[in-house]
C-alpha positions as CSV (number, residue, x, y, z in Angstrom):
1,X,-3.3,25.4,-8.5
2,X,-2.8,24.4,-12.2
3,X,-0.8,21.1,-12.3
4,X,0.2,18.8,-15.1
5,X,-1.9,15.7,-15.4
6,X,-0.4,12.2,-15.2
7,X,-2.4,10.9,-18.2
8,X,-0.3,11.6,-21.3
9,X,-3.0,10.3,-23.6
10,X,-5.4,13.2,-23.0
11,X,-4.5,16.9,-23.2
12,X,-6.5,19.7,-21.6
13,X,-5.8,23.1,-23.1
14,X,-6.3,26.8,-22.4
15,X,-7.2,28.3,-25.7
16,X,-7.1,32.1,-26.4
17,X,-7.9,33.8,-29.7
18,X,-6.8,37.5,-29.7
19,X,-8.7,39.2,-32.5
20,X,-8.6,42.9,-33.4
21,X,-11.6,43.8,-31.3
22,X,-12.3,40.9,-29.0
23,X,-10.7,37.9,-27.2
24,X,-12.1,34.4,-27.5
25,X,-11.4,31.9,-24.7
26,X,-12.0,28.2,-24.3
27,X,-11.1,25.1,-22.4
28,X,-10.7,22.0,-24.6
29,X,-10.1,18.3,-24.2
30,X,-8.0,16.5,-26.8
31,X,-8.0,12.7,-26.8
32,X,-5.8,11.2,-29.5
33,X,-8.1,8.2,-29.6
34,X,-11.0,10.6,-30.7
35,X,-11.1,12.0,-34.2
36,X,-12.3,15.4,-32.9
37,X,-11.7,17.5,-29.7
38,X,-14.3,18.7,-27.2
39,X,-14.9,22.2,-26.0
40,X,-15.7,22.2,-22.3
41,X,-16.1,26.0,-21.9
42,X,-16.0,29.0,-24.3
43,X,-16.8,32.7,-24.4
44,X,-15.8,35.7,-26.4
45,X,-15.3,39.1,-24.8
46,X,-15.6,42.1,-27.2
47,X,-14.4,45.6,-26.8
48,X,-17.0,48.3,-26.8
49,X,-17.5,50.0,-30.2
50,X,-16.6,53.6,-29.9
51,X,-17.8,56.4,-32.1
52,X,-14.3,57.4,-33.2
53,X,-11.4,55.1,-34.0
54,X,-8.6,55.0,-31.5
55,X,-4.9,55.5,-32.1
56,X,-2.7,52.4,-32.4
57,X,-1.3,52.8,-28.8
58,X,-4.9,53.1,-27.4
59,X,-6.0,50.0,-29.4
60,X,-3.1,48.0,-27.9
61,X,-4.0,49.2,-24.4
62,X,-7.6,48.2,-24.9
63,X,-6.9,44.7,-26.3
64,X,-4.4,44.1,-23.5
65,X,-7.1,45.0,-20.9
66,X,-9.6,42.7,-22.6
67,X,-7.0,39.9,-22.7
68,X,-6.4,40.2,-19.0
69,X,-10.1,40.3,-18.2
70,X,-10.8,37.3,-20.4
71,X,-7.9,35.3,-18.9
72,X,-9.2,36.0,-15.4
73,X,-12.6,34.7,-16.4
74,X,-11.0,31.7,-18.0
75,X,-9.0,30.9,-14.8
76,X,-12.2,30.9,-12.8
77,X,-15.2,29.9,-14.9
78,X,-13.2,27.8,-17.3
79,X,-11.5,25.8,-14.5
80,X,-14.8,25.3,-12.9
81,X,-16.2,23.8,-16.1
82,X,-13.1,21.6,-16.5
83,X,-13.5,20.1,-13.0
84,X,-17.2,19.5,-13.5
85,X,-16.3,17.6,-16.6
86,X,-13.5,15.6,-15.0
87,X,-12.4,16.4,-11.4
88,X,-9.0,14.9,-11.9
89,X,-8.3,16.8,-15.1
90,X,-5.3,19.2,-15.2
91,X,-4.5,21.8,-17.8
92,X,-1.2,21.1,-19.6
93,X,-1.3,23.2,-22.7
94,X,-1.9,26.8,-23.5
95,X,-2.5,27.8,-27.2
96,X,-2.8,31.4,-28.3
97,X,-3.6,32.7,-31.7
98,X,-3.3,36.3,-32.8
99,X,-5.2,37.8,-35.8
100,X,-4.3,41.0,-37.7
101,X,-3.3,43.6,-36.9
102,X,-1.6,41.7,-34.0
103,X,0.1,39.2,-36.4
104,X,1.8,38.8,-39.7
105,X,2.1,35.5,-41.5
106,X,4.3,35.1,-44.6
107,X,6.3,32.5,-46.6
108,X,9.6,32.6,-48.3
109,X,11.1,30.4,-51.0
110,X,14.9,30.4,-50.6
111,X,17.6,28.6,-52.6
112,X,21.2,27.5,-52.4
113,X,23.1,26.7,-55.7
114,X,26.6,25.6,-56.7
115,X,28.1,24.7,-60.1
116,X,29.0,21.2,-58.9
117,X,27.0,18.7,-56.9
118,X,27.0,19.3,-53.1
119,X,25.6,17.4,-50.1
120,X,22.7,19.0,-48.2
121,X,23.6,19.5,-44.6
122,X,21.9,20.9,-41.5
123,X,24.2,23.9,-41.7
124,X,22.9,24.8,-45.2
125,X,19.3,24.3,-44.1
126,X,19.9,26.5,-41.0
127,X,21.5,29.2,-43.1
128,X,18.6,29.3,-45.5
129,X,16.0,29.4,-42.7
130,X,17.9,32.3,-41.0
131,X,18.0,34.2,-44.3
132,X,14.2,33.6,-44.8
133,X,13.4,34.9,-41.3
134,X,15.6,37.9,-41.7
135,X,13.7,38.8,-44.8
136,X,10.4,38.4,-43.1
137,X,11.4,40.6,-40.2
138,X,12.6,43.3,-42.6
139,X,9.4,43.1,-44.6
140,X,7.2,43.3,-41.5
141,X,9.1,46.3,-40.1
142,X,8.9,48.2,-43.4
143,X,5.3,47.5,-44.2
144,X,3.0,50.4,-43.5
145,X,0.0,48.3,-42.7
146,X,1.7,46.3,-39.9
147,X,1.2,47.5,-36.4
148,X,4.2,48.1,-34.1
149,X,7.9,48.1,-34.9
150,X,9.3,45.3,-32.8
151,X,8.3,41.7,-33.4
152,X,8.7,38.2,-32.0
153,X,8.9,35.2,-34.4
154,X,6.3,32.8,-33.1
155,X,5.9,30.6,-36.2
156,X,8.7,28.5,-37.7
157,X,7.5,25.9,-40.2
158,X,9.5,24.5,-43.1
159,X,6.9,22.8,-45.3
160,X,8.7,22.0,-48.6
161,X,12.1,20.9,-49.7
162,X,13.4,20.6,-53.3
163,X,16.6,19.3,-54.8
164,X,17.2,20.1,-58.5
165,X,13.5,21.3,-58.5
166,X,12.2,17.9,-57.3
167,X,10.2,17.7,-54.1
168,X,12.0,15.8,-51.4
169,X,10.6,14.8,-47.9
170,X,14.0,14.7,-46.2
171,X,16.9,16.2,-48.2
172,X,19.7,15.7,-45.6
173,X,22.8,14.1,-47.0
174,X,21.3,14.0,-50.5
175,X,23.3,15.5,-53.5
176,X,22.3,18.1,-56.0
177,X,23.3,21.4,-57.6
178,X,20.2,23.3,-56.4
179,X,18.5,23.1,-53.0
180,X,15.4,25.1,-52.0
181,X,13.0,25.2,-49.2
182,X,9.7,27.0,-48.3
183,X,9.6,28.5,-44.8
184,X,6.6,30.0,-43.2
185,X,7.1,32.6,-40.5
186,X,4.6,34.1,-38.1
187,X,5.3,37.4,-36.3
188,X,3.5,39.0,-33.4
189,X,4.3,42.6,-32.0
190,X,6.5,42.3,-28.9
191,X,4.1,44.2,-26.8
192,X,1.3,41.7,-27.4
193,X,3.7,38.8,-27.0
194,X,4.9,40.1,-23.7
195,X,1.3,40.4,-22.5
196,X,0.7,36.7,-23.5
197,X,3.7,35.6,-21.5
198,X,2.5,37.6,-18.5
199,X,-0.9,35.9,-18.7
200,X,0.8,32.6,-18.9
201,X,3.0,33.2,-15.9
202,X,0.2,34.7,-13.8
203,X,-2.7,32.4,-14.5
204,X,-1.5,29.2,-16.2
205,X,2.2,28.7,-15.2
206,X,2.2,24.9,-15.3
207,X,1.1,24.8,-19.0
208,X,3.2,24.6,-22.0
209,X,2.7,27.8,-24.0
210,X,2.5,28.0,-27.8
211,X,1.7,31.2,-29.7
212,X,0.7,31.2,-33.3
213,X,-0.7,33.5,-35.9
214,X,-4.4,32.9,-36.5
215,X,-3.9,32.7,-40.3
216,X,-1.3,29.9,-39.8
217,X,-3.7,27.9,-37.6
218,X,-6.5,28.4,-40.1
219,X,-4.2,27.4,-43.0
220,X,-3.3,24.2,-41.2
221,X,-6.9,23.3,-40.5
222,X,-7.9,24.0,-44.1
223,X,-5.2,21.7,-45.4
224,X,-6.7,18.9,-43.3
225,X,-10.4,19.6,-44.0
226,X,-10.1,20.4,-47.8
227,X,-7.3,18.3,-49.3
228,X,-9.0,18.4,-52.6
229,X,-8.5,22.1,-52.8
230,X,-4.8,22.9,-52.6
231,X,-5.3,26.5,-53.8
232,X,-7.5,28.8,-51.9
233,X,-8.3,32.5,-51.4
234,X,-8.9,33.1,-47.7
235,X,-10.7,36.2,-46.5
236,X,-11.3,36.8,-42.8
237,X,-13.3,39.8,-41.4
238,X,-12.4,40.7,-37.8
239,X,-13.6,43.8,-35.9
240,X,-11.1,46.2,-37.3
241,X,-9.5,44.4,-40.2
242,X,-10.1,42.3,-43.3
243,X,-7.3,39.8,-43.8
244,X,-6.5,38.1,-47.1
245,X,-4.3,35.0,-47.7
246,X,-3.5,33.0,-50.8
247,X,-2.7,29.3,-50.7
248,X,-1.1,27.9,-53.8
249,X,-0.4,24.2,-54.2
250,X,-1.0,23.8,-50.4
251,X,1.6,26.5,-49.6
252,X,0.6,29.8,-47.9
253,X,2.2,32.3,-50.3
254,X,0.6,35.7,-49.5
255,X,-0.9,37.4,-46.4
256,X,-2.0,41.0,-46.1
257,X,-4.9,43.0,-44.7
258,X,-6.9,46.3,-44.8
259,X,-7.9,48.3,-41.8
260,X,-11.6,47.8,-42.2
261,X,-13.8,45.2,-40.4
262,X,-17.1,44.7,-38.6
263,X,-16.6,47.4,-35.9
264,X,-15.1,49.9,-38.2
265,X,-18.1,49.3,-40.6
266,X,-20.5,50.1,-37.7
267,X,-18.4,53.1,-36.7
268,X,-18.3,54.6,-40.2
269,X,-22.1,54.1,-40.6
270,X,-22.7,55.8,-37.3
271,X,-20.7,58.8,-38.5
272,X,-22.4,58.9,-41.9
273,X,-26.0,58.4,-40.7
274,X,-26.1,59.4,-37.0
275,X,-27.8,56.1,-36.3
276,X,-26.9,54.3,-33.0
277,X,-24.7,51.3,-33.1
278,X,-27.5,49.0,-32.0
279,X,-29.7,49.8,-35.0
280,X,-26.8,49.2,-37.4
281,X,-25.9,46.0,-35.7
282,X,-29.5,44.7,-36.1
283,X,-29.3,45.3,-39.9
284,X,-26.0,43.4,-40.0
285,X,-27.0,40.5,-37.8
286,X,-28.7,38.6,-40.6
287,X,-29.1,34.9,-41.1
288,X,-29.0,32.9,-44.3
289,X,-32.2,33.5,-46.2
290,X,-32.8,37.0,-44.8
291,X,-31.1,40.2,-45.9
292,X,-31.0,43.9,-45.1
293,X,-28.2,44.5,-47.7
294,X,-30.5,46.9,-49.5
295,X,-31.1,49.1,-46.5
296,X,-30.5,52.8,-47.2
297,X,-28.9,53.1,-43.7
298,X,-25.9,51.0,-44.6
299,X,-25.9,51.3,-48.4
300,X,-23.0,53.8,-48.5
301,X,-20.9,51.8,-46.0
302,X,-21.5,48.6,-48.1
303,X,-20.3,50.4,-51.3
304,X,-17.2,51.7,-49.5
305,X,-16.4,48.2,-48.1
306,X,-16.9,46.6,-51.6
307,X,-14.5,49.1,-53.1
308,X,-11.9,48.2,-50.5
309,X,-12.3,44.5,-51.2
310,X,-12.1,45.1,-54.9
311,X,-8.9,47.2,-54.6
312,X,-7.2,44.4,-52.6
313,X,-8.3,41.6,-55.0
314,X,-6.9,43.7,-57.9
315,X,-3.6,44.2,-56.0
316,X,-3.4,40.5,-55.4
317,X,-4.2,39.6,-59.0
318,X,-1.4,41.9,-60.1
319,X,1.1,39.8,-58.2
320,X,-0.3,36.3,-58.2
321,X,-2.9,34.0,-59.7
322,X,-5.8,34.3,-57.3
323,X,-7.8,31.1,-56.8
324,X,-11.5,31.3,-57.3
325,X,-12.1,28.7,-54.5
326,X,-12.9,30.9,-51.5
327,X,-13.2,30.6,-47.7
328,X,-14.8,33.6,-45.9
329,X,-15.0,33.9,-42.2
330,X,-16.2,36.6,-39.8
331,X,-17.3,37.0,-36.3
332,X,-20.8,36.2,-35.1
333,X,-23.4,37.4,-35.8
334,X,-22.2,39.0,-39.0
335,X,-21.1,35.9,-41.0
336,X,-23.8,35.9,-43.6
337,X,-23.7,39.7,-43.9
338,X,-20.0,39.9,-44.8
339,X,-20.0,36.7,-46.8
340,X,-22.8,38.0,-49.0
341,X,-21.0,41.4,-49.6
342,X,-17.6,39.8,-50.3
343,X,-18.9,37.1,-52.7
344,X,-21.0,39.6,-54.6
345,X,-17.8,41.6,-55.0
346,X,-15.7,38.7,-56.0
347,X,-18.0,37.7,-58.8
348,X,-16.9,40.8,-60.7
349,X,-13.2,39.7,-60.6
350,X,-13.5,36.1,-61.8
351,X,-14.6,34.6,-65.1
352,X,-16.4,31.8,-63.3
353,X,-18.5,32.1,-60.1
354,X,-16.3,31.5,-57.1
355,X,-16.7,28.2,-55.3
356,X,-17.3,28.9,-51.6
357,X,-16.2,26.4,-49.0
358,X,-18.2,26.5,-45.7
359,X,-15.5,26.1,-43.1
360,X,-17.8,26.3,-40.1
361,X,-20.2,23.7,-41.5
362,X,-17.4,21.4,-42.4
363,X,-16.0,21.5,-38.9
364,X,-19.4,20.9,-37.4
365,X,-19.8,17.7,-39.6
366,X,-16.9,16.1,-37.9
367,X,-17.3,17.5,-34.4
368,X,-19.8,18.0,-31.6
369,X,-19.4,21.8,-31.7
370,X,-22.7,23.7,-31.5
371,X,-23.6,26.7,-33.6
372,X,-23.1,29.0,-30.6
373,X,-19.3,28.5,-30.8
374,X,-17.7,31.0,-33.1
375,X,-15.6,29.7,-36.0
376,X,-12.3,31.1,-34.6
377,X,-12.5,29.0,-31.5
378,X,-13.5,26.0,-33.6
379,X,-10.4,26.5,-35.7
380,X,-8.1,27.0,-32.7
381,X,-9.6,23.8,-31.0
382,X,-9.0,21.8,-34.2
383,X,-5.5,23.1,-34.4
384,X,-4.9,22.2,-30.8
385,X,-6.2,18.7,-31.4
386,X,-3.6,18.3,-34.1
387,X,-0.8,19.4,-31.7
388,X,0.7,21.7,-34.4
389,X,0.9,19.0,-37.1
390,X,0.6,21.1,-40.2
391,X,2.4,19.1,-42.7
392,X,5.8,20.2,-41.4
393,X,8.6,18.0,-42.5
394,X,10.5,15.7,-40.2
395,X,12.7,17.3,-37.5
396,X,16.4,16.3,-37.4
């Protein structure tokens, strides 16, 4: 049913964003002659907010069910939209991103040294990359905040080489006493990865599958959109987590998260006040220029969330220099709500008021995306359009 197209110039992609409490789906068209891609169909399917938080195994079961339901919808309604746009179009790519807690993105700087000059070979590079990935797997397995205990490496990007501490685009066959590289790795729990492969086999078998961590995709898009800001603090609020990443000199150097997000905020407020989820959601669904942040119903939950943000920023500042240029993203319709809370909190941790970059607005400037499309699908579509060109260095 789903066949490769004969036109190599235009790619048609199945796009799936697996968040902590929802699955976003889209069909996109990428024409290399166009500066921006087109979204032909999109939807986000959210899991129902329960009064009590579920165990890890139950959360995995629920997100897998949502993923299969969303994929079925995509294989029907999405294909219909594709054929209405272009009857001869065929899907040839499938891009999937996973947010926390279903992913882990990290970078490693690794080095090789000798007393005398040596020649950089593919063998030396491969050994350093293997060592970096071994460290990443060990760190992910040992980390208390990472879900699951078996991982698949879905991201392998070497983005920086140095010889004798000088940056080099292609170090192969060059001489030096010290050789280093920066390698970014993305990990996804095997149970989630297996479900993605099952979806691919069942619904879109003729497409080429690529799985990425959401933070890596976002990092790549940010590098393209904001080249004037090589150092960034990224904060992303999903349903059940808040993810933090540090970019320093255009390198993703830190990635972590806390188990608190939009749905958990609602759930905690329900427990504290006895109010129904719909009333709490109406207070959170604010637009720029309006606010319910002073509502007594959600005041305690806001204070609790601010405390969690502050604790994480302090932890990051203990290890790294945290940039005061910030990108904050969250799911619709809570963007303004969480951005206001987080930025108010950040102002207490920086000497100067943080500079906020509006990622969604910046993407809309260069695209035809409407405001009804959430920022996660915008990012994934931009990433798909770049065909995974994220500043990686030349292959052999």
